[in-house]
N, C-alpha and C positions, 0 to 999 in steps of 0.2 A: 542753727549753725552747721550741724553735722550734715544735714541734707544739702545745704548750700555747697559744702566742701565736696561732697560726693558728686553733685551735679557738675561742679567746676572741674573735677578730675575727669569725668566722663567726657565733658565738652573738650577739654584740653587734649585728651587722647584722640578723640574724633578729628579734631582740627590738625593735630600733628600727623596722624596717619594719612590724612588726605594730602597734606603738604609733602610728606615724604614720598607718597605715591607719585605725585606730580614732578618731584625733583630727581627721580631716578635718572642717572646719567646714561647716555647712549654709549654703545660700544665705540663709535667713532670718536666721541669726545674723550673717552678714557684712553683710547689708543693715541690720540693726538697729544694728550697731556703726558702720557708715558714717554713718547718720543721726545717731547720738549724737555722733559725732566732728564732723560738720558743724554741728549745732545748738548744741553746747557744746564748742567747741574748747579742748583742754587737752593738755598732754603726756601725762597719764595716759590720756585717751580715745584719743589717737593711738596710744599704745603698745598698748593693748588691741586696737585694730583691726588694727594691723600684726602683732602677735603671733598673732592669729587667722589672718590672711592667710598667715603663714609656713608653715602646714600645708595650704594649699589644694592642689588637684590641677591648678590652672590656671597655666601658666608665667608669664603676664602678671601674675597676682596675686602669684606668688612673687617676681618681679623687683621689683614695687612694694613688697612688704614689706621687701625688702633695702634699697631706697632710703629708705623711711620710717625703718627702724630705724637705718640708718647716720647719717641726719640727726639723729635723737634723740641718738645718741652724740656727734656733733659739737657739738650744742647743750648738752652737759653733763647730760642727763637723769639722774636719780638711779639708775635701774636699768640701768646700763651693761652688766653681765654678762648680764642677761636680754635686752637688745637684741642683743648679740653672739651669744648662743646662738640667738635667733630667726632672725637673718640666716644663721648657719651651717646651721640646719635647712633654711631655704628653699634655700640653695645646694646642699645635699645632695639635696633633692628635684629640683632642676634638673640633677642629675648633674654639677655643678661641684665634684667631690670635692676637688681640690687647694686650692681657695679655702675650701671649708667646713672642711677639715682645718686650714688656716692659722688660721682664726678660732678653732677649738677650742683650738689650741695657745696662742693669745693668752689665752684664758680660763684655761687650765690653768696658765699662768705666774703669773697673779695669784690664782687660786683653785684650787690643785691638788686640793682635795677635791670639786670639781664632778663628781659622778657622771654627770650628763647630758652634760657636755662630753666626759668620758672615753669614754663609751659611743658618742657621735656620732663621736669621733675614731677609735676602732676600726672603726666601721662604714664611715667614709670610706676607710680603708686597704683594707679588705676589698672594698668596692664598686669602688674603682679597680683593684685587682688582678683582680677578676672581669671588669671591663670590658676590661682588657688581654688576659686569657685568651680572652674571646669574640672579640676582634678578631684575635688570632693564629689561632684556629680558622677564622674566616672567610677569613683570608688563605691558610691551608693548603688549605682546600676550594677556594678560587678558583684557587690555584696548581695543584692537582691537575686541576681542570677544564681549565685552560689547556693543561696538558701532554697530557691526553687529546685535547683538541681539536686540538692541533698534530700529534699522531701520526695522528689520523684525516685531517687535511688532507694530511699527507705520503703516507698510503696512497692516498687518492683521487688525488692528483697523480701518484703513481707509476703507478697503473692507467691514468690518462688519457694519460700520457706514452708508455706502451707501445703505445697504439692508433695 
């Protein structure tokens, strides 16, 4: 069972990363939606703009998308789950995996059939575990280098002390 879950997490992350890579909005599209949002302000136009922003590769745009989508939820916008999913997507891209995962869990409590939220949830778990593994590897390499450095320093000190 555990191997199946790990494999599912890895596959979900790979699939999601590929989809998000292909879904990155162009500058032209973002500009067009921003103009539409400014010239004809409405919750729907705001949502379209923010949902497009939530797949950007710019951290500032991702944070702005989360802010807009969260405010639409607070205002009672009709597509609450879509707003929550968009915010979770932006948080995932910002590598804020715990917060993204929490948003997915909120969605799944109200809509357990949401395949997108389930896939994003699994991808968050895998990404967080992968990030932790990478940090442990860096710490191990750094620790090994420190030990080697300390040994080298001790050897040099020993040679100098004999003179």
